[in-house]
C-alpha positions, 0 to 999 in steps of 0.5 A: 288107741281108744282108750288113749284118746278117751284118757285125754279127753277125760284128762280135760274134761275133769279140768273143765268140772273144776273150773265150773265150781267157780266160773259162770256157766256160760263160761265154762261151756266156752272152755268146753268148746275150746277142749272139743276143739283142739282134741278133735284136731289133734284125733285128726292130725295126730291120732297116735297122741294119746298122753299130755306128756306127748304134747309139743308147742310145735307140731301140735299147739301150732299146727292148731295155730294155723288150722284156726287161722284157716277158719272164718272165724274172727281175731276176737274168737281166735284170741277167746280159743287161745286164752281158753287152751292156755288155762285149761294146759297151764291148770293141768301142768299146776297139778301135776300132769306133765305138760311142758310150760309156756304152750302158748305165748304172748305173742301168740295172740292175733291183734285184737280190732280196736272197738269206738264206742257206739252211743246213740245221739241224742235225737236216737236215745229220746226218741228210743226211750220214749218208744220204750215208754210208750209200750211199757212191758215187762222187756220195755221197762228192763230195757229201759232199765238197762239204758238208767243204770249201764248194766249188762244184758245178761246183769239184767238177767240175772238181777234178783227180785228184792234188786233194791237195797235201800243203803241210807236215808233216802238212799237207795242202789240197784244190786248187781249181782256178780256179774261178768268180772265176777264181782258184785256192786251197787249202783246208785239210782234215782226216783226213775230206776226205782219206778221202773223196778217197781213196774217190772214188778207189777207186770210181773205179778200178771205173769201166768204162773207156768212161766214163774215156774223157772224165774223164782227168785230172779226180776224178769220172768224167763219160760225158755231159760236164759239164753230165750230171754236174753234173745227176747230181749234183744228182739224187743230192741230192736223192733222198738227202734224200728219204731222209733226212728232210728237210723242204725241197729240198736243192741243192748249194749250200745244203750251201756256205751249211752250211759256211760258217755251221758255220765262223764258228760255230766261231770262224772269222774273216769274212776266213778263211772269205771265202778257204775260199769263194774269195769276192773281196769280203767282202760276198759272204761276208756273205751265205752265214752265219745267225745265229740266235737261238740265237748271238744268245743266246750272243754276248749272254750272252759280252759281259755275262761280260765287261761284268763286269770293264769295267776288266781290265787286259791282262796282257803275256807276257814272257820269264824273263829280262825286267828288272823292272818300271822305267825300266832295265827299259822301256827295256831292253825297248824296245831288245830289240823294236826290235832283233828289229823291225829284223831282221824288217823286214830280211827283209821284200821290200814296200818299203812295210813296211819303210817304215812300220816304220822310222817305226815303230821312230823312234817307239820310239827317240822314248819310249826318249829320253824315258823315258831323259830322265826317268831322268836328272831323277828321278836328279838330283832324288834326288842333289840332296836 
């Protein structure tokens, strides 16, 4: 019996080690924790279970669901357990183990709570930033960097020393390495962000060498590991918020919410904000922004001003040498447009877009031909009269 249980545990552990080749250590830890809880439940409730082929949705998996519902866990934690177990079972089946499909269905996941964005108020945001500037230590500047760029706490923790990259003439970006969604990105920076990074590097140079032993290549030094650094940043923020007089609990992720809401109010598009935050789905970005009563008032009155001129015609900016209005001038402009379109099409490597532009050019050619026909008809009518 012991040999069978060990065999089943080894099968799961082997699969987890395979996942560890591409996933972050924290994610692998979640998979290992899920497997440990699931196998511990099976050992207690179904001691005769020895092989993956004996697993059944009912009673084994459904029984574990009931056990989870009896534990003091949030729906988010239960969903994480189900997601990890589903991935492990699907991978086992894919790798040839006799595991039945569809052990865990979409309907099994508990409803997720609807989290509202929690940006800081304008006053608390200003007071907190002032307090962090006054403190001016390593942790305070790291928190200012999170507020100024909207990066995640874990991403700030893992920033390399050469995170500032020049991407053009007087153009700089913050390089965020592989993050939560296994993507990397470049976040445009201004002089303030560059000053913060330079200040962190200066403060880092004065840190004792013993503290830098585990920090080679990282912007933020760590002495007790990455989790100790995260805890220190959270504690530093809570203390700074208390000194600043913030009335609510402030976490690093609220700085990210505040950054997202500020960018939206400054006029950035949702798609650009999604790229800045490192999201893959625009629906996730929408959870980070808040529309306040002040925003509604501004948008409403702007829309009412536009409604005062409902038939306003757009003006087309044309070059100075554009021919005057008339059929010949329009045909000449169409010819120039087709030429520019063709020049642009030849520069593209995406064959799908090239074909779309070619179809668009044919439509412009049809319009030009119709204009020529109308021009000929009007000329004939004029000569006849």
